[in-house]
C-alpha positions in Angstrom: 74.6 109.2 27.4 73.4 112.7 28.8 72.2 115.2 25.5 72.9 118.6 26.0 69.8 120.5 24.3 71.0 123.4 21.8 70.3 125.9 19.2 72.3 127.0 16.1 72.2 130.8 16.1 72.9 131.9 12.7 71.3 129.8 9.7 73.1 130.7 6.7 76.0 128.9 5.3 77.9 128.0 8.1 75.0 127.1 10.3 74.3 124.6 7.1 77.7 123.3 7.6 77.4 122.9 11.6 73.8 120.7 10.9 75.8 118.3 8.7 77.9 117.7 11.7 75.6 117.4 13.6 74.1 114.7 11.7 77.5 112.9 11.7 77.6 113.2 15.5 74.0 111.8 15.8 74.9 108.7 13.4 78.2 108.1 15.3 76.7 106.4 18.2 78.5 108.9 20.8 76.1 112.0 20.2 75.7 114.1 23.5 74.0 117.1 21.7 70.5 117.4 20.7 69.5 120.4 18.4 66.0 121.8 19.8 65.9 125.2 17.9 67.2 127.4 15.1 67.6 130.9 15.6 68.2 133.7 13.2 66.9 137.2 12.0 66.2 136.3 8.8 63.1 134.0 9.2 63.6 132.8 5.7 66.7 131.2 6.3 65.8 129.9 9.9 63.2 128.1 8.2 65.0 126.6 5.3 67.6 125.1 8.0 64.7 123.8 10.1 63.3 122.1 7.2 67.1 120.6 6.4 67.5 119.4 10.0 63.9 117.6 10.0 65.0 115.5 6.9 68.6 114.7 8.1 67.6 114.5 11.9 64.1 113.2 11.8 63.0 116.2 14.2 62.3 119.4 13.4 63.7 122.0 15.9 61.9 125.1 16.6 62.1 128.2 14.7 62.9 131.5 16.4 64.0 134.9 15.4 65.0 136.6 18.6 67.3 134.7 21.3 65.1 136.3 24.1 61.9 134.8 23.0 63.7 131.4 22.7 64.7 131.5 25.9 61.2 132.2 27.3 59.7 129.7 25.1 62.5 127.1 25.8 64.2 127.7 29.0 65.8 123.7 28.8 68.0 125.1 25.9 71.7 124.7 27.5 73.8 126.1 24.6 73.9 128.0 21.6 76.0 127.6 18.7 77.0 131.0 17.0 77.1 130.4 13.1 76.2 134.3 12.5 78.3 136.5 10.1 81.6 137.3 11.8 80.9 141.1 12.2 78.1 140.1 14.8 79.8 137.4 17.1 80.8 139.6 20.0 77.3 141.0 19.9 75.6 137.6 19.8 78.0 136.1 22.1 77.6 138.8 24.8 73.8 138.3 24.6 74.1 134.8 24.9 75.8 134.9 28.2 73.5 137.5 29.5 70.8 135.1 28.8 72.6 132.3 30.7 73.5 130.2 27.7 76.7 128.2 27.2 78.2 129.0 24.1 80.1 127.4 21.1 81.4 130.3 18.8 82.5 130.2 15.4 85.9 131.9 14.9 86.7 134.4 14.9 85.5 135.3 18.7 85.2 139.0 17.5 86.7 140.9 14.6 88.3 143.0 16.9 90.3 142.7 20.0 87.9 145.2 21.9 85.2 142.9 21.0 86.8 140.1 22.1 87.8 141.4 25.5 84.1 142.2 25.9 83.1 138.9 25.2 85.5 137.3 27.8 84.1 139.7 30.4 80.8 138.7 29.9 81.7 135.1 29.7 83.7 135.4 32.8 80.4 136.8 34.5 78.6 134.1 33.4 80.3 131.0 34.9 79.3 129.4 31.6 81.4 127.6 28.9 82.8 129.2 25.8 84.7 127.2 23.3 85.8 128.8 19.9 85.1 126.8 16.9 88.9 126.2 15.8 88.2 122.8 13.9 91.2 122.3 11.9 93.6 121.5 14.4 91.3 118.7 15.2 92.2 116.8 12.2 93.9 113.5 12.4 97.0 114.6 10.1 97.4 117.9 12.1 97.4 116.0 15.3 100.3 113.7 13.8 101.7 116.9 12.5 102.2 118.0 16.3 103.1 114.5 17.7 106.0 114.4 15.6 107.4 117.9 16.5 106.5 117.0 20.3 108.8 114.3 20.3 111.5 116.2 18.0 111.7 114.5 14.9 113.2 117.3 13.4 114.9 118.7 16.3 115.0 122.4 17.5 112.4 124.3 15.3 114.0 127.1 13.6 111.5 128.3 11.1 107.8 128.1 9.9 107.5 129.4 6.1 103.8 129.6 5.0 102.1 130.9 2.2 99.1 130.8 -0.2 98.5 133.0 -3.5 95.3 133.1 -5.7 92.1 135.1 -5.9 92.6 137.2 -9.0 89.8 139.6 -9.0 87.1 137.4 -8.1 84.6 137.7 -5.3 86.0 134.9 -2.8 82.8 133.0 -1.3 80.6 135.6 -0.5 81.1 139.7 -0.5 81.4 140.2 3.2 85.0 138.7 3.2 86.1 141.7 1.1 84.4 144.1 3.5 87.0 145.4 6.8 84.0 146.0 9.0 82.9 142.3 8.4 86.3 141.1 9.4 87.8 140.7 5.8 89.4 137.3 3.8 92.7 137.8 5.6 91.1 137.8 9.2 88.5 135.1 8.4 91.1 132.6 6.6 93.8 133.9 9.0 92.6 132.9 12.5 92.5 129.4 11.2 96.4 129.5 9.8 97.8 131.4 13.0 95.9 129.0 15.4 97.4 125.9 13.3 101.3 127.8 13.5 100.7 128.2 17.3 99.4 124.5 18.0 102.3 123.6 16.4 105.1 125.7 17.7 103.7 127.5 20.3 102.8 131.1 20.9 103.6 134.1 18.4 105.1 137.2 20.3 105.6 140.0 17.9 104.7 140.7 14.1 106.2 142.8 11.5 104.0 142.9 8.3 103.0 145.1 5.3 99.5 145.1 3.6 98.1 146.1 0.4 94.4 146.1 -1.4 95.6 145.3 -4.9 91.9 144.9 -6.0 89.5 147.6 -4.7 86.9 146.1 -7.3 85.8 142.6 -7.1 83.7 140.8 -9.5 81.1 137.9 -9.2 83.0 134.6 -10.8 81.5 131.4 -11.9 82.0 129.6 -8.9 81.7 130.8 -5.1 84.1 128.1 -3.9 83.9 125.7 -0.6 82.1 122.9 -2.1 78.6 123.8 -2.4 77.6 125.0 1.3 76.6 128.4 -0.2 75.1 127.9 -3.1 71.5 128.8 -1.9 72.8 132.5 -1.7 74.6 132.6 -5.4 71.7 134.6 -6.3 72.2 137.6 -3.7 76.1 138.1 -4.8 76.2 141.5 -7.0 78.0 141.3 -9.9 80.5 144.1 -8.9 81.5 145.2 -5.4 83.7 147.6 -3.6 86.6 145.7 -1.2 87.7 147.7 1.8 89.8 144.8 3.5 93.6 143.8 2.6 94.0 141.2 -0.1 97.4 141.2 0.5 99.6 140.7 4.0 103.2 139.6 4.3 104.2 139.0 7.8 107.4 138.1 9.6 106.4 136.6 13.0 108.7 135.9 15.9 107.7 132.8 18.1 108.1 132.5 22.0 110.4 129.6 21.5 112.9 131.7 19.3 111.5 130.4 16.1 110.9 132.8 13.4 108.0 132.5 10.7 107.4 134.1 7.2 103.6 134.2 6.3 102.3 135.2 3.1 98.5 135.8 2.7 97.9 136.8 -1.1 94.2 136.8 -2.3 95.0 139.2 -5.4 97.1 137.0 -7.1 96.7 136.7 -10.8 98.1 133.7 -13.0 99.6 130.5 -11.7 98.1 129.9 -7.9 100.7 129.1 -5.3 100.6 127.2 -1.8 103.3 126.0 0.4 104.3 125.1 3.9 107.5 124.0 5.6 108.8 123.8 9.2 112.2 123.7 9.5 114.2 122.5 12.4 118.0 121.5 13.5 117.8 118.1 11.9 115.5 118.3 9.1 112.2 119.5 8.1 108.3 118.7 8.3 106.2 119.6 5.5 103.1 119.6 7.2 99.6 117.9 5.7 97.0 120.3 5.0 93.7 120.0 7.0 90.8 118.7 5.8 92.6 116.6 2.5 93.6 113.6 4.0 97.2 113.8 2.2 100.5 112.5 3.9 103.0 114.8 5.6 106.6 114.4 4.5 109.7 114.4 6.7 113.1 115.3 5.1 116.1 114.4 7.6 119.6 115.7 7.2 121.1 112.4 6.1 118.7 112.5 3.0 115.9 110.1 4.4 112.7 110.9 3.2 109.6 109.7 5.4 106.1 109.8 4.4 102.7 108.3 4.9 102.1 105.3 6.8 106.1 105.3 7.7 105.7 108.4 9.9 103.9 106.5 12.2 106.8 104.5 13.3 108.3 107.8 14.6 105.6 108.3 17.0 104.6 104.7 18.5 102.5 106.0 21.2 100.1 108.4 19.1 96.6 107.5 19.2 93.7 109.4 18.0 90.6 109.5 20.6 87.4 107.4 20.4 85.1 110.0 18.2 87.9 110.8 15.7 88.8 107.3 15.2 85.0 106.3 14.5 84.6 109.0 12.3 88.0 108.8 10.5 88.3 104.7 10.7 91.6 104.0 12.8 93.2 105.5 15.8 96.4 105.6 13.9 96.6 107.5 10.5 99.3 108.5 8.1 96.6 109.5 5.4 93.1 109.1 4.8 90.6 109.2 1.7 87.7 111.1 3.0 86.5 113.8 0.7 86.8 117.4 1.6 83.0 117.9 2.6 83.2 114.6 4.9 86.4 115.8 7.1 84.6 119.2 7.3 81.8 117.8 8.9 83.7 115.2 10.8 85.9 118.0 12.8 82.7 119.9 13.2 81.3 117.3 15.0 84.2 117.0 17.5 83.7 120.7 18.1 80.0 119.6 19.1 81.0 116.5 21.3 83.7 118.7 23.3 80.9 121.3 24.0 78.7 118.6 25.5 81.6 117.2 27.6 82.2 120.7 28.6 78.8 121.3 29.9 78.2 118.0 31.5 81.6 117.0 32.7 83.5 120.0 33.3 85.9 119.4 30.5 87.8 122.5 29.7 87.7 123.3 25.9 90.7 122.9 23.8 90.2 126.5 22.0 89.0 128.6 24.7 88.2 132.3 24.8 92.2 133.1 25.2 93.4 131.1 22.6 90.5 132.5 19.9 91.6 135.8 21.1 95.2 135.2 20.4 94.7 133.9 17.1 92.8 137.3 16.1 95.4 139.2 17.8 98.3 137.8 15.4 96.1 138.8 12.4 95.2 142.4 13.7 99.3 142.8 15.0 100.1 142.2 11.0 97.7 144.7 9.8 98.6 147.1 12.8 102.2 146.7 11.9 101.5 147.6 8.5 99.8 150.9 9.7 102.4 152.0 12.1 105.6 150.9 9.9 107.2 148.9 13.3 106.8 145.8 14.9 103.8 144.9 17.1 103.5 142.6 19.8 100.8 140.3 20.7 100.8 141.9 24.0 100.3 145.2 22.9 97.3 144.2 20.7 95.5 142.2 23.3 95.9 144.8 26.3 94.8 147.2 23.4 97.6 149.7 24.0 97.6 150.1 20.2 94.4 149.8 18.0 94.5 152.0 15.1 93.6 149.6 12.6 90.4 148.1 14.1 89.5 151.8 15.6 87.4 152.5 12.6 85.6 148.9 13.1 84.7 149.1 16.7 83.4 152.6 15.6 81.4 151.0 12.9 80.0 148.2 15.4 79.8 150.6 18.2 82.1 148.5 20.3 
């Protein structure tokens, strides 16, 4: 099998998560990617990740602090995996295309639509591959959710109700997730949620929303969350920060197919945490399983029948997972799985890597391309824009930069 030489650009927590995924792909027997280099402007981070790579992959990647130097010294590298902080994605991606690299870019493609559009211009001029890392839809149970909806098990979709409430005054993972100019927690988590909603029900056309910053001060908690992926940087987290990004956004969504959604994203909730999700159709409801958990989904039909676990597989006899997913999760037909979060996380990113290799070697088109990535962000930005304007906002307005009041200060900050 041809192996595409790549570099990881960004050696923080997300870079480490992607390295674990590379190890998984290497061990799968289907690896079409080879890690050659690590690049990060913080040399200490790059060396740390190279050390981890050496222990995990039995080969030490080269260390660089500049992509330009990496291109000059290792012209054989064909692609970069961008895992830098979200605020710099647009800049790093444009530079990568200008240097002639294919790109796998962590979500969001940029934290503003103007940034996305500039990346798209650079990508189209380069003739290279651009894949946006939206791994959650690749979860076997998310694939099953989609298959059931596609065959009409619950009939025509009427509504998608989705929400979560948690957070209190704690710093969520790392401080940048409370900084508007770095994207903020609503955008950082929201693009994943939007991608799943549109994966299941199709494009969202219009958004009406209200947003708030309930906790302008955030404090370092006992845990920073997301397994132990970011523990190395705990000492760098201050005891207190000023928060400038929204911690509550409540949105009404209009889907192209006529369905209506309600999405609550509340990261300043005190007391009892809450999480819910339900898709209602003309024949019943589907409670979608949450990605990277392995829990079964549940279907409730109008006749009172409740179907869950492996029973739902009988409703989609033609449903099968692709070969690599089947190898990683243990079967090509799953109603649930027992893998812990950390394993599911690396399995899904391994699938993104494998697809990148296919795109470069065989001309396969990425499932989540630049336009899907932009639309995921556009729905989030439409909600924030709607809250400022006090009216509903269409996704077309956002994508075409016809209204951009909310993101204007971010564009100014990053000189986009």
